[in-house]
C-alpha positions in Angstrom: 124.8 -107.1 154.7 125.7 -110.4 156.2 126.7 -110.9 159.8 130.4 -110.8 160.7 132.0 -113.3 163.0 134.7 -111.2 164.7 136.2 -114.3 166.3 137.6 -115.1 162.9 139.4 -111.7 162.5 142.4 -110.0 163.9 143.5 -106.5 163.0 145.8 -107.9 160.3 143.1 -110.0 158.7 140.7 -107.1 159.0 143.2 -104.9 157.0 143.5 -107.7 154.4 139.7 -107.7 154.0 139.8 -104.0 153.3 142.6 -104.4 150.8 140.5 -107.1 149.0 137.5 -104.8 148.7 139.6 -102.0 147.3 141.1 -104.4 144.7 137.6 -105.4 143.6 136.6 -101.7 143.3 139.7 -101.0 141.3 139.1 -103.9 139.0 135.5 -102.7 138.4 136.8 -99.2 137.7 139.3 -100.5 135.2 136.6 -102.4 133.4 134.5 -99.2 133.1 137.6 -97.2 132.0 138.3 -99.7 129.2 134.6 -99.9 128.1 133.1 -96.5 128.9 129.9 -97.4 127.0 128.8 -99.4 130.0 126.3 -97.2 132.0 127.6 -96.4 135.5 124.4 -97.8 137.0 125.1 -101.2 135.4 128.7 -101.0 136.6 127.6 -100.5 140.2 125.1 -103.4 140.0 127.8 -105.7 138.6 130.2 -104.5 141.2 127.9 -105.2 144.1 127.2 -108.6 142.9 130.9 -109.3 142.6 131.5 -108.1 146.2 128.7 -110.3 147.6 130.2 -113.3 145.9 133.9 -112.7 146.6 134.0 -110.6 149.8 130.7 -110.8 151.7 130.1 -108.9 155.0 132.0 -105.9 156.2 133.7 -105.1 152.9 130.6 -104.2 150.9 130.1 -100.6 152.2 133.8 -99.9 152.1 134.1 -101.0 148.5 131.3 -98.8 147.4 133.1 -95.8 148.9 136.3 -96.8 147.1 134.4 -97.1 143.8 133.1 -93.5 144.2 136.7 -92.4 144.6 137.7 -94.2 141.4 134.8 -92.6 139.6 136.2 -89.1 140.5 139.5 -90.3 139.1 137.8 -91.3 135.8 136.3 -87.8 135.5 139.8 -86.2 136.0 141.3 -88.4 133.3 138.5 -87.5 130.9 139.0 -83.8 131.6 142.7 -84.2 130.8 142.0 -86.0 127.6 139.5 -83.3 126.6 142.1 -80.6 127.2 144.7 -82.3 125.1 142.3 -83.0 122.3 141.4 -79.3 122.0 145.0 -77.9 122.4 144.4 -76.7 126.0 146.8 -77.0 128.9 146.0 -80.1 130.8 146.3 -79.9 134.6 149.1 -81.9 136.1 148.1 -84.6 138.6 151.2 -84.3 140.7 153.1 -81.0 140.5 155.8 -82.2 142.9 157.2 -84.9 140.7 159.9 -84.4 138.2 161.6 -86.6 135.6 165.0 -84.9 136.2 167.4 -86.8 138.5 169.5 -84.8 140.8 173.1 -85.8 141.5 174.6 -86.1 145.0 177.8 -84.6 146.2 179.8 -87.6 147.4 183.6 -87.6 148.1 183.9 -84.1 146.7 182.2 -84.7 143.3 178.6 -84.9 142.0 177.6 -88.4 140.9 174.6 -90.2 139.5 175.9 -93.6 140.7 173.0 -95.3 142.6 175.4 -97.6 144.4 177.2 -94.6 145.9 173.8 -93.1 146.7 172.8 -96.3 148.6 176.0 -96.3 150.7 175.5 -92.6 151.6 171.9 -93.0 152.6 172.3 -96.3 154.4 175.1 -94.8 156.5 173.1 -91.7 157.3 169.8 -93.5 158.3 171.4 -96.4 160.1 173.1 -93.9 162.3 169.9 -92.0 162.7 167.5 -94.8 163.5 169.7 -97.6 164.8 170.4 -98.2 168.5 173.1 -100.8 169.3 171.7 -101.3 172.8 168.2 -102.1 171.5 168.7 -105.3 169.5 165.8 -107.7 168.8 166.8 -109.9 171.7 166.6 -106.9 174.1 163.3 -105.8 172.6 161.8 -109.3 173.0 163.0 -109.5 176.7 161.4 -106.1 177.4 158.1 -107.1 175.8 158.1 -110.5 177.6 158.5 -108.8 181.0 155.7 -106.4 180.2 153.5 -109.3 179.0 154.0 -111.2 182.3 153.4 -108.0 184.4 150.2 -107.2 182.5 148.7 -110.6 183.3 148.2 -109.4 186.9 146.4 -106.2 185.8 142.8 -105.6 185.0 141.7 -105.8 181.4 141.7 -102.5 179.5 138.2 -101.7 178.1 138.0 -99.7 174.9 134.9 -97.5 174.8 133.3 -97.2 171.4 133.3 -93.4 171.4 137.1 -93.4 171.4 137.3 -95.1 168.1 134.3 -93.1 166.7 136.2 -89.9 167.6 139.3 -91.0 165.8 137.4 -92.1 162.7 135.4 -88.9 162.6 138.7 -87.1 161.7 139.4 -89.3 158.7 137.7 -86.8 156.3 140.4 -84.1 156.7 143.1 -86.7 156.3 141.7 -88.3 153.2 144.5 -86.9 151.0 147.2 -88.4 153.2 149.3 -91.1 151.5 148.7 -94.7 152.6 151.2 -97.1 154.0 152.5 -100.4 152.5 149.0 -102.0 152.9 147.4 -99.4 150.6 144.6 -98.6 153.0 143.7 -94.9 153.1 141.9 -92.7 155.6 139.0 -92.3 153.3 138.4 -96.1 153.3 138.5 -96.2 157.1 136.2 -93.2 157.4 133.3 -94.9 155.6 133.1 -98.0 157.8 129.4 -98.8 158.7 128.3 -98.9 162.4 128.4 -102.6 162.7 132.0 -102.8 161.3 133.1 -100.1 163.8 131.8 -102.4 166.6 133.9 -105.2 165.2 137.0 -103.0 165.0 136.5 -101.9 168.6 136.6 -105.5 169.7 139.7 -106.2 167.6 141.6 -103.2 169.0 140.6 -104.2 172.6 141.8 -107.8 172.0 145.1 -106.6 170.6 145.7 -104.2 173.6 145.0 -107.0 176.0 147.2 -109.4 174.1 144.4 -112.0 173.6 145.4 -115.3 172.0 146.0 -114.8 168.3 145.9 -110.9 168.6 149.4 -110.2 170.0 151.5 -111.0 167.0 153.5 -108.5 164.9 151.5 -107.2 161.9 153.5 -107.5 158.6 152.5 -104.1 157.2 153.0 -102.3 160.5 156.7 -103.2 161.2 157.9 -102.2 157.8 158.0 -98.4 157.2 158.4 -96.9 153.7 160.2 -93.6 153.6 160.1 -91.4 150.6 162.8 -88.7 150.3 161.8 -85.3 149.1 164.2 -82.3 148.6 164.3 -79.7 151.4 165.7 -77.1 149.0 165.9 -76.7 145.2 169.5 -77.7 144.9 169.6 -80.7 147.3 173.0 -82.2 146.5 173.7 -84.0 149.8 171.8 -86.7 151.7 171.0 -84.4 154.6 169.2 -82.0 152.3 166.5 -84.6 151.6 163.6 -84.8 154.0 162.3 -88.2 155.0 158.5 -88.7 154.8 157.3 -91.9 156.5 154.4 -93.8 155.0 152.9 -95.9 157.8 149.7 -97.9 157.9 146.6 -95.8 158.4 144.9 -98.7 160.2 147.9 -98.8 162.6 147.5 -95.0 163.1 143.8 -95.6 164.1 144.9 -98.3 166.6 147.6 -96.2 168.1 145.4 -93.2 168.3 143.0 -95.2 170.5 145.9 -96.4 172.6 147.2 -92.8 173.0 143.8 -91.7 174.2 143.7 -94.5 176.8 147.2 -93.5 177.9 146.0 -90.0 178.5 143.1 -91.3 180.5 144.9 -93.9 182.7 148.4 -92.3 183.2 149.1 -89.4 185.6 148.8 -86.0 184.0 151.9 -84.1 182.9 153.4 -81.1 184.7 151.4 -77.9 184.2 154.2 -76.3 182.2 153.5 -78.8 179.4 151.3 -77.3 176.7 151.9 -79.4 173.7 149.5 -82.3 172.8 147.5 -81.6 176.0 143.8 -81.3 176.1 142.5 -77.8 177.0 145.8 -76.2 176.1 147.3 -74.8 172.9 150.7 -73.6 171.9 149.4 -70.1 171.0 149.1 -69.6 174.8 152.9 -69.6 175.1 153.3 -67.0 172.4 150.7 -64.8 174.2 152.4 -65.5 177.6 155.8 -64.3 176.3 154.2 -61.2 174.7 152.4 -60.4 178.0 155.4 -60.8 180.3 157.6 -58.7 178.0 154.9 -56.0 178.1 154.5 -56.1 181.8 158.3 -56.2 182.5 158.7 -53.1 180.5 155.8 -51.4 182.3 157.1 -52.4 185.8 160.8 -51.6 184.9 162.0 -55.2 185.4 164.8 -56.8 183.3 163.6 -60.0 181.7 165.5 -62.7 179.7 163.7 -65.2 177.5 165.4 -68.1 175.9 163.9 -70.6 173.5 165.4 -74.1 173.3 164.7 -76.5 170.4 165.6 -80.2 171.0 167.5 -81.4 168.1 165.9 -84.5 166.4 163.7 -85.0 169.4 161.4 -87.5 167.8 164.2 -89.5 166.1 166.4 -89.7 169.2 163.9 -91.4 171.5 165.4 -94.7 172.8 163.0 -97.5 173.7 164.5 -97.9 177.1 163.9 -94.2 177.8 160.3 -94.5 176.5 159.7 -97.4 178.8 161.1 -95.6 181.9 158.9 -92.5 181.1 155.8 -94.7 180.8 156.6 -96.3 184.2 157.2 -92.9 185.7 153.7 -91.6 184.6 152.1 -94.8 186.1 150.9 -96.0 182.7 149.3 -99.5 182.9 151.6 -102.3 181.7 149.1 -103.4 179.0 149.3 -99.9 177.4 153.1 -99.9 177.8 153.2 -103.2 175.9 150.8 -101.9 173.3 153.0 -98.9 172.5 156.4 -100.7 172.6 155.2 -103.7 170.7 154.5 -101.6 167.6 157.9 -100.0 167.8 159.8 -103.3 168.0 161.3 -105.4 165.2 160.8 -102.5 162.7 162.8 -101.8 159.6 162.6 -99.2 156.9 162.9 -98.9 153.1 164.1 -95.8 151.4 162.7 -94.5 148.1 165.1 -92.0 146.5 164.4 -90.8 143.0 162.8 -94.1 141.9 165.3 -96.3 143.6 164.4 -98.3 146.7 166.7 -99.7 149.4 165.4 -102.1 152.1 166.6 -103.7 155.3 167.6 -100.6 157.3 167.1 -101.1 161.1 164.6 -98.9 162.8 164.9 -99.5 166.5 165.1 -95.9 167.7 162.7 -93.0 167.6 159.0 -92.8 167.1 157.1 -93.4 163.9 156.3 -90.3 161.9 152.7 -89.2 161.5 151.2 -91.2 164.4 149.5 -89.7 167.4 151.4 -91.9 169.7 154.8 -90.3 168.9 154.0 -86.8 170.3 152.5 -88.4 173.4 155.6 -90.5 173.9 157.8 -87.4 173.5 155.6 -85.5 175.9 156.0 -88.2 178.6 159.8 -88.4 178.1 160.2 -84.6 178.3 157.9 -84.5 181.4 160.3 -86.7 183.3 163.2 -84.4 182.5 161.3 -81.2 183.2 160.1 -82.5 186.6 163.7 -83.2 187.6 164.9 -79.8 186.4 161.9 -78.1 188.1 163.1 -79.3 191.4 166.6 -77.7 190.9 165.0 -74.5 189.5 163.0 -74.1 192.6 166.0 -74.8 194.9 168.0 -72.1 193.1 165.0 -69.7 192.8 165.3 -69.6 189.0 162.6 -68.0 186.9 160.8 -64.8 186.5 159.3 -63.7 189.9 157.5 -60.4 189.6 156.6 -60.4 193.3 154.4 -57.6 194.5 155.0 -55.5 191.4 152.2 -57.3 189.6 149.4 -55.7 191.6 146.9 -56.3 188.8 147.6 -60.1 188.9 147.7 -60.6 192.7 150.6 -60.5 195.2 152.7 -63.1 193.5 153.3 -63.8 189.8 155.9 -66.4 189.0 156.9 -68.4 185.9 160.1 -70.2 184.9 159.4 -72.3 181.8 156.8 -73.6 179.3 157.1 -76.5 176.9 155.4 -77.8 173.8 156.5 -80.7 171.6 160.3 -80.3 171.2 160.4 -76.6 172.1 161.0 -75.2 175.6 160.9 -71.5 176.6 162.8 -70.3 179.7 162.2 -67.1 181.5 164.6 -65.5 184.0 164.9 -62.2 185.9 168.6 -61.3 186.7 169.5 -62.1 190.3 169.4 -59.1 192.6 166.7 -57.4 190.6 
C-alpha cells in the first residue's frame, strides 16, 4: 500500500476518497452481476488492479471490504431468483416499504395533492427547527468570537485511542443508514492502522481550526430526513416520525469531540445519570423501587413525580448551548468544534417518494450523533444546578433522617435526571 501524504487531505477530501473507493467496488460488483461466469478470484484481482491505478493509497483496504459486502448482496439476489424460479416465497429485502400512498388530512379532507403536503410539512418543520434569533449572520459572529478566543488557548491534542474506541463500535452500527455522502459505518470500521493515524491527524487539525481544515463540509451541513409513520393510519403530518440521515464520518468526528468535552469540561452534577460514564439509567429505576419500599417500611409518605421535557433535543437553541458550554468550562476550541457543525445547516424531507429541500435547520441537535445527548446534558445541568440551590433553601426532597438506620444517620435525595427525563422525590412537609 502506498504512503499517504496527509497534508493533501482534509476530512472532506478524506470522505470523497472513501466514496470513490466504494464506487469502484460497486462497479466491479456490477460487472460480476452482469457476467457471473467470471470467477470471483479473477474479479478480485481485476478489482485490486483498478484500485491501484485509479485510487492508490488509503482506499485499497476499504474498497476490498466494500466488495465483500457487495458479494453478500449478490448471494441474496441469487437466492431470491432461485425461490421465484421454483415457485417458493422469496424473502422481502425491505419489509417496511409499501407501494401504497397514504393521504393526509388537510383542511378537513384527505388529499393526495403533493403541493398541499409540501406546504403542511414545510410549515411544521420550519416551526420546529427554525430560530429567528439565530440567523446565519448571528451564527457567523458567534463562531468568529470563538475562533479569536481559541487562538489564545493551548492546542487540543487528539489521542489515537479515542478514535480507535469510536471505530471499534462500528460493527454493531453497520446496518445504520448512511448520510448524503453514502459512507457507512461498515466502511469506516475496516480502515487499516495507517489510515486511522491519518484520520486522527485530520480530526485534530479540524478541531484546532488549522488553515484549510476549518471550512464547512458540504455533506455535513445538509441533513436528509426520511418520514416514517408512527401509527398504521398516519393521516396528519405530526403522525409521521422524522428519521435523520447524517454523515457517519461526521458522527465519528463529533464522537471524538464529545469524548474530549467530557475530559476537559467540568463534571456534571451528581444527580445526572444519563450519558455519564460509570452510571446507567437503570440505577434510577432501582432507586425509586428502593425508596418506595423503605418509605413503606418506615411509615413515611413519599411522592414521586416523573417529568419528561417535551421535544428536548429539538428545542435546543444555539445561544443556550453556547452558554452551557461556557458554564461547564469547556475550552473554546471544543465549543467552536461543536457549534460549527450545527451552523448553516438545512434539511431535506423525503415523504412517500417526494423530496422537499431548503428548510432551515438552525435549532436543536442533530439526530443520531453522540454530541447531541452530551449537549442536552450540559444544558440541563445548568438548569438543575440553579434549581438545586432553591430546593436546598426550601428543604425540598425526601429526607428520611434517622429513620434509615440501616443506611446511616442521614439519607436524603431530591431528584435524579437522565437524558430528557427527571424524577423528583418529596416527603410532605411536617412529616
